[in-house]
N, C-alpha and C positions, 0 to 999 in steps of 0.2 A: 472905361466906363464901366461902375457895377450894373450887374444883370439886374437888380433893382432900380437902380437910375433910368436905365435905359428900356426897362419896363414902364416906368411911370410918364416918363416923355410917348412913348408910344403911345401909351393908353390915353392919356390927355388929348392928344393931337386927334387922335379919331374917335374920342369921344364928345371932341367941342361941337356944341349945339351950331356953330355957326360952319362947321364943315358940311358940305352936302355929300348927294351921292358922287361927284367928282373926284375928290380928292379920295372919297373911300375906296373905290377901287385898287386903289394902290394895295391893300390889305391883300387883293387877290394875287397880285404880282407872285410867282412863285419864289423870287427867292425871297423875298417882304415875307410872305404866306409861312414859310421854313421858320423864318427869326420869331415871329407874332406867336407861331405854335409852341415855340422853344420856350419862350420869353413869358407862355401863361399854362403852362403845364398840360397845353395839347387840348386847352379849351377853347376850338377854335370849329366854323363849320363842317361838317364833313358833307357829303352828298347823302350818304343812307349806313346803315350801320354795317355795313360791307366796306365800308372805305373806312368808318371809323375802327373797325377790327385791327385794319392794315398799318394803324397810325405806329410810326417807330418808336415805342414809348420801351420804357425799362422794365415794364414788372407786365404781367400775365395781364389780359384781356378779357373779361365774365366773370358771373358771381360765383361759376364753375369749380372756379380757381381759390374761392377763400375757403378759409375752413369753416365747417359747420357752427361752432360755436364765436363767430367771430361779433355775435351780438348779445352775446350772454348775457353780458355785465349790465346788459339795459333793461335786463327780465321783468326786472321788479318797478320799475319807472315808466312817468310820463313823461312825453318828449312832444315838443310843439306841435299843436293840432290832436293831440289826445282828448284831452276835455271836451272839445265840440265830438268827437265821435262818442264819448262816452256818456255826455250830454242825450245825444238820439238815440242809443241802443236802449239807456236807461228808459228813456221816453217808450219805447216801443218793445218792449222784453216781454209786459204781459203776455203781447201775441206772438212772440217767439219760441220757439221749440228749436228750432235749429239756424245755427249762425253759417255761414261758410264766409273763411275767412282768406279771401285769394294774395297770394304774396306775404302771408304772416310771420313768413321766419321762422323763430322757433316757438311761436304764443305769444309773442311779448306782449299783444294788447290782451288776450287770454289772462294773462299772469300780471300784469298793469291794471285792470279792472277787475279783476276777482273781488278784492280786497273791499271796492268799494260798490259792488252790486251784489245782488243776492237771484242767486241762477233759478229759474222754475223748474218744478220737478220734470225729469225728462229732458231737460236743454242738453244740445249739445254744440259744441263749437269746434267745427273740423278747417283745419290748414291746409292750404294747396301749395306747395313750394317745389323745387328741387332738392334735389338727391342728399347734398349735404345738411342743410337741414332739417329735411323731411326725418333723416336718421338720428340727427342729435335731438332734432326736437322731443322722437317719440323714445329716447334714451330719458330726458329729464323727464318728459311726463312720468312715464311710470316709477323714475326714481322719489317726484313731487305726488305721485297717489291721484294724481289731475284725470280725476274719471271721465268728466264731460269733453276733455279735447282728443280728437284726432287728427289725423296728418294723413294725405293723399297727394297723388303727384297730377291728380285727373281733374283740370278744369270743370268737365263735363259732370261730374257729380256734385256740383252746386246745382243743378238741375232741382227744382221743388222746394230749395230751402227757404226759410220764410226772409229771411234776409242775406245780403250781400256786402261783404266789406271790401273794399280794394284801397290799402292806405300805405301811400310810400313806395308804392310797385306799377305803377300804371306807364312812368316813363322810362323803363328798362324795357317794356315790349314793343317790338318791330312790329308786329298788329297792334290793327285798331281795337283797342273795348269794345267799342261797338258792332264788330265783326263775330268777336268770342261770342256776346250776348246774345248774337243772330243765330248762333248756332246750336244755341239752348233749346231742349223742351219744353222746359216750364220753366224760365227765368225766373228769379227773387219778386216776390212782390216789394220789397225795399232794400233798396241801393246806397251804399255810401262811400263815395271815395273822397280818399283823404290824403294830404303832401302830395299833390301833384302840380308841377309848374310849370304854365304857360306864358303865352307870349300874344299880344295886339298883333306880331306880325306874323310871316311866313312860319310855318313849323321848321326846324331845324335839329339838326342830329352832333351831338357834341360830346363828348367825356368827362366821364366824372371821376376824378381820384380819390379812392374811397382808402388809401393806404398800404393794404394789400393787394390792389389791384387798380385797373382802370375797367370802368362801365362804358359800354357805348349809351347813351340816355336821347330821349326825344321831347323838345320842348314845342308841346303843341299850338298851333291857333286854336285861340279861346272859344272862337263860336263856333268851328268847326270840331271841337271835342265837345261840345256840349250838345250840339245839333245829331252829332253822330249815336249819342247816348238816348239823346227824346225821339229820334229818328224807331229806337227797338221798343217804344211804348210807354217811356219814364218820362215823370213832370217833376221837373224840380221845383221842390219844396224851401229850399234855403243852402247858402254859399256862406264861406265865409275866406276871408284870407290870412295867412299866415306868413307875418311877417321876419319870424326869426330865422325860416328858411328860402332861400336862393338856388337858382341857378344859371351862373352868369356868366360869359365871356367877355373877359375885358375889354378887346378891340371892339367888340359887337354889341354895344349895350342895347341896342333898340333891338336884337334876337334873344336877350335874356329873360329869364325871370325873373326879377326884383322881388318875388315874393312867391310861395307856394299858396294851394288854393285848396278849398274844400266844398263838397257838393253833397246833398241829401236831394234823393226823387225816391218820389212812389212809382209804382206800375199802373197805368190805367187801368 
């Protein structure tokens, strides 16, 4: 039996709606769990980030192992969910002088949006990232003459920003975003969260294969995620679904995110 056929059979058995909780406990039997992990490229639930990092995978685990130019080919592109971000930034831009882009990689959205928007006088776009991307991002910005774009390692620098953007990054954080916001002296008045996988079920940690490495990710419970943000003084103004993006565990459909989501908040 081929791996693909075995994968298909097991996936259909455990995903079938007439199979309840009793048969599905088989997925967590030690021997079967190892088989399922191997067949699904380690897209199975883990107890926490530490357990996910101990998975017996054949590639490095974590963004730190990736080259800084990993996403450079996307630098001038719009990817799923970007149009909604563009719409809200464009709408708020007259009141924004300082935009803080948490997890913004090389400034991908800055470059993707700059030909579609007119930056106000004195406008700045600051990206917060980890070392490989900050170093590469600064080189590219210098080469491109992107005077509005800068980089930092410190999320605390977002304090006092007019607009906080967090796109495609929050599911890689072990700490809740609400906890990070509560640590700020002056949280941004406007908050846009985009491309985040959520579930109606219990929050679940799994692994995502991005080619160069595996990344631990958390698919958070949707209600808990929103309540955590709202507890920081933010009111939800808009939400949207991004069905082109998914974070699925083939043998655990009830714990998967079958579409990413986006949200726009304003602080009370």
